[in-house]
C-alpha positions as CSV (number, residue, x, y, z in Angstrom):
1,X,0.0,0.0,0.0
2,X,1.3,3.4,-0.9
3,X,0.6,6.1,1.7
4,X,0.0,9.6,0.5
5,X,1.9,12.2,2.4
6,X,0.9,15.8,2.3
7,X,2.9,18.7,3.4
8,X,1.8,21.2,6.0
9,X,1.5,23.9,3.3
10,X,-0.7,21.5,1.1
11,X,-2.9,20.7,4.1
12,X,-3.6,24.3,4.9
13,X,-4.3,25.0,1.2
14,X,-6.7,22.1,1.1
15,X,-8.5,23.5,4.2
16,X,-8.7,26.9,2.7
17,X,-10.1,25.7,-0.7
18,X,-12.5,23.3,1.1
19,X,-13.8,26.1,3.3
20,X,-14.4,28.4,0.4
21,X,-16.2,25.6,-1.5
22,X,-18.4,24.8,1.5
23,X,-19.4,28.5,1.9
24,X,-20.2,28.7,-1.8
25,X,-22.2,25.5,-1.7
26,X,-24.3,26.8,1.2
27,X,-24.7,30.4,0.2
28,X,-25.9,30.0,-3.4
29,X,-29.1,28.0,-2.5
30,X,-29.7,30.4,0.5
31,X,-29.5,33.4,-1.8
32,X,-31.8,31.9,-4.4
33,X,-34.5,30.9,-1.9
34,X,-34.3,34.3,-0.2
35,X,-34.9,36.0,-3.6
36,X,-37.8,33.8,-4.4
37,X,-39.4,34.3,-1.0
38,X,-39.0,38.1,-1.3
39,X,-40.7,38.1,-4.8
40,X,-43.6,35.9,-3.5
41,X,-44.0,38.2,-0.5
42,X,-44.1,41.3,-2.7
43,X,-47.0,39.8,-4.7
44,X,-49.1,38.9,-1.7
45,X,-48.5,41.7,0.8
46,X,-49.0,45.5,0.7
47,X,-48.1,48.5,2.8
48,X,-50.5,51.4,3.1
49,X,-49.1,54.6,1.5
50,X,-50.6,56.8,4.3
51,X,-50.4,54.9,7.6
52,X,-47.8,52.3,6.8
53,X,-49.9,49.4,7.9
54,X,-48.8,46.0,6.4
55,X,-51.6,43.7,5.3
56,X,-52.4,40.9,2.9
57,X,-53.3,42.1,-0.5
58,X,-56.6,40.9,-2.1
59,X,-56.1,38.9,-5.2
60,X,-57.1,40.2,-8.7
61,X,-57.6,43.8,-7.5
62,X,-55.5,46.7,-8.6
63,X,-57.1,49.1,-6.1
64,X,-57.7,47.9,-2.5
65,X,-58.5,49.7,0.7
66,X,-56.3,49.6,3.8
67,X,-58.0,47.7,6.6
68,X,-56.5,50.1,9.2
69,X,-57.3,53.5,7.8
70,X,-59.5,52.9,4.8
71,X,-57.4,54.7,2.2
72,X,-57.4,53.2,-1.3
73,X,-54.0,51.8,-2.3
74,X,-52.8,50.9,-5.8
75,X,-50.7,47.8,-6.5
C-alpha cells in the first residue's frame, strides 16, 4: 500500500479551498431561496401609503382599501 503524504502547506491550502467551496455550496441556494421568497411576499402583501400598515393584498384587485385607515391603495 502506498501512503499519500501531504505537506503542511498543502494541508492548509486544502483546508482553505475546502472552506471556500463549503461556503459557496451553502450560500448560493440560500440566496436563491431568499430572492424567491422576497418576490412571492411582494406579490401577496401590501403597505398602506398613508399609515404604513402592512396587510395581505386581495387577489385580482388593482385598487384595494387599507383595513386600518380605509385609504385606497394601488398595486
